[in-house]
C-alpha positions in Angstrom: -56.4 -12.9 53.1 -57.3 -14.9 56.2 -56.9 -18.7 56.4 -60.5 -19.0 56.6 -61.1 -16.9 53.5 -58.6 -18.9 51.6 -60.2 -22.1 52.5 -63.8 -20.7 51.4 -62.1 -19.3 48.0 -60.6 -22.8 47.5 -63.8 -24.5 48.1 -65.8 -22.4 45.7 -63.3 -22.9 43.1 -63.5 -26.6 43.5 -67.1 -26.8 43.4 -67.2 -24.3 40.1 -64.4 -26.6 38.7 -66.5 -29.7 39.2 -69.6 -28.0 37.9 -67.7 -27.0 34.7 -66.3 -30.6 34.4 -69.9 -31.9 34.7 -71.3 -29.5 32.0 -68.6 -30.3 29.7 -68.8 -34.0 30.1 -72.7 -33.8 29.4 -72.0 -31.7 26.2 -69.5 -34.0 24.8 -71.7 -37.0 25.5 -74.5 -35.3 23.5 -72.2 -34.4 20.9 -71.2 -38.0 20.2 -72.7 -38.7 16.9 -73.4 -41.7 14.8 -73.9 -42.1 11.1 -75.4 -44.4 8.8 -76.7 -45.2 5.4 -79.6 -47.3 4.1 -78.9 -50.6 2.1 -81.9 -50.3 -0.2 -84.1 -47.7 -1.9 -87.3 -46.1 -0.7 -87.1 -47.2 3.0 -89.6 -45.4 5.0 -88.6 -43.4 7.9 -91.6 -43.6 10.5 -93.0 -41.5 13.4 -92.6 -44.8 15.6 -90.7 -48.1 15.6 -93.5 -49.9 13.8 -94.6 -50.4 10.2 -98.2 -49.2 11.3 -97.0 -45.7 12.0 -97.0 -42.6 9.8 -94.2 -42.1 7.2 -92.3 -38.9 7.9 -89.5 -39.3 5.2 -87.8 -41.8 3.2 -84.3 -43.1 2.9 -82.2 -44.4 -0.3 -78.9 -46.0 -1.0 -76.2 -43.3 -0.8 -78.3 -41.0 1.6 -76.5 -40.2 4.9 -78.3 -40.3 8.1 -77.6 -38.7 11.5 -78.4 -41.3 14.1 -79.3 -40.4 17.6 -80.3 -43.7 19.4 -81.8 -47.0 19.0 -84.8 -49.0 20.2 -86.6 -52.2 20.1 -90.0 -52.1 18.2 -91.9 -54.2 15.6 -89.8 -57.0 13.8 -88.8 -56.6 10.4 -88.0 -60.0 9.2 -87.3 -61.0 12.7 -85.2 -57.9 13.3 -86.6 -55.7 16.1 -84.0 -52.9 16.3 -84.9 -49.5 15.0 -82.8 -46.3 14.8 -83.9 -42.8 15.4 -82.7 -41.0 12.4 -82.6 -37.9 10.1 -82.0 -38.1 6.5 -79.2 -35.7 6.0 -79.9 -35.7 2.1 -83.8 -34.9 2.5 -85.3 -31.5 2.7 -87.7 -32.8 5.2 -85.3 -32.4 8.2 -87.2 -34.4 10.4 -86.3 -37.4 12.8 -88.1 -40.7 12.6 -87.4 -44.4 13.0 -85.9 -46.8 10.4 -85.6 -50.4 10.8 -82.0 -52.0 11.2 -83.0 -54.6 8.7 -82.6 -51.8 5.8 -80.0 -49.6 7.6 -76.1 -49.8 8.3 -74.7 -47.7 11.3 -71.2 -46.8 10.2 -69.4 -47.5 13.6 -70.6 -48.7 16.8 -74.2 -48.9 18.3 -75.8 -45.8 19.2 -77.4 -45.5 22.9 -80.7 -46.7 23.7 -83.4 -43.9 23.1 
C-alpha cells in the first residue's frame, strides 16, 4: 500500500470513528432517563403546561412516571415548572404535562423541553 493510500485510509477511519462516537454520544444522551412519582392522588396529566388544556391521563400516589423534560407554564400555587411525563402504571400510554407542585422527580432535574 502506498504512503498516500495509507494516509487516505487513516483519514477515512478517523472520520468514521468520529461519526460513530457522535452517534453513540447522542444515543446515550437520549437514553438518559428520569423517573418521578405523584405526591397526591388524581393529579391531572394535561396536553399542555396549563390547567386550561385537555386532560390526557391522571397520576396517583405510588404511580411511577417516565419524565422526559421540563418547561415553564402556568403557575400552580406559585410553582411554574411542569414536567413532560408518561404514567407507567396507566394503560393510556400517553405523554402529557404535570405540575411540579404535585410531582417529585427522583434524582436531578430533567433537561428543558
